[in-house]
C-alpha positions as CSV (number, residue, x, y, z in Angstrom):
1,X,-15.7,-2.3,-22.6
2,X,-14.2,0.9,-24.1
3,X,-11.7,2.8,-21.9
4,X,-12.7,6.4,-21.1
5,X,-10.8,9.0,-23.1
6,X,-8.3,11.4,-21.4
7,X,-9.2,14.8,-22.7
8,X,-7.3,18.1,-22.6
9,X,-9.4,21.3,-23.0
10,X,-7.8,24.4,-24.4
11,X,-10.3,27.3,-24.1
12,X,-9.6,30.9,-22.9
13,X,-13.2,31.5,-21.7
14,X,-13.5,29.8,-18.4
15,X,-17.3,29.3,-18.5
16,X,-17.0,27.5,-21.8
17,X,-14.1,25.4,-20.6
18,X,-16.1,24.4,-17.5
19,X,-19.2,23.5,-19.6
20,X,-17.1,21.4,-21.9
21,X,-15.5,19.7,-19.0
22,X,-18.9,18.9,-17.6
23,X,-20.1,17.5,-20.9
24,X,-16.9,15.3,-21.3
25,X,-17.3,13.9,-17.8
26,X,-21.0,13.3,-18.3
27,X,-20.1,11.3,-21.3
28,X,-17.9,9.0,-19.1
29,X,-14.5,10.4,-20.0
30,X,-11.9,12.2,-17.9
31,X,-10.5,15.7,-18.3
32,X,-6.7,15.7,-17.6
33,X,-6.6,19.5,-17.5
34,X,-7.6,22.7,-19.2
35,X,-5.5,25.5,-20.4
36,X,-6.5,29.1,-21.0
37,X,-3.5,30.3,-23.1
38,X,-1.3,29.0,-25.9
39,X,1.7,28.9,-23.6
40,X,-0.1,27.0,-20.9
41,X,-1.6,24.7,-23.5
42,X,1.7,23.7,-25.0
43,X,3.2,23.1,-21.5
44,X,0.2,21.0,-20.5
45,X,0.3,19.0,-23.7
46,X,3.9,18.2,-22.9
47,X,3.0,17.2,-19.3
48,X,-0.1,15.1,-19.9
49,X,-1.1,12.0,-21.8
50,X,-4.3,13.2,-23.4
51,X,-6.0,11.0,-26.0
52,X,-7.9,13.9,-27.5
53,X,-7.6,17.7,-27.3
54,X,-10.4,20.2,-27.7
55,X,-8.8,23.4,-29.0
56,X,-10.3,26.9,-29.2
57,X,-9.3,28.3,-32.5
58,X,-9.1,32.0,-31.3
59,X,-6.9,32.2,-28.2
60,X,-6.5,35.6,-26.7
61,X,-2.7,35.5,-26.0
62,X,-1.1,35.3,-29.4
63,X,-0.6,32.1,-31.3
64,X,-3.9,30.7,-32.5
65,X,-5.4,27.5,-31.5
66,X,-4.4,26.2,-34.9
67,X,-0.7,26.8,-34.0
68,X,-1.2,25.0,-30.7
69,X,-2.8,22.1,-32.5
70,X,0.1,21.9,-35.0
71,X,2.5,21.9,-32.1
72,X,0.6,19.0,-30.4
73,X,0.5,17.1,-33.7
74,X,4.2,17.5,-34.4
75,X,5.0,16.5,-30.8
76,X,2.8,13.4,-31.2
77,X,4.4,12.4,-34.5
78,X,8.0,12.7,-33.1
79,X,7.3,10.3,-30.2
């Protein structure tokens, strides 16, 4: 049996984040959290053990989702 994935959602539109959370959970996986800004996303990435991260490319607070994804990737490769 395959273990459920731990998913982090980074989305600045709450309705989309909630819909994505519902889809992830309906698929049998667990959401370890969701962030609505790049600052919150980076802090949550540091604090959680997510297997996969869904990242909104256009975040409203400054750095793009691509910058957040790079941060998460660099963090993962240094551990």
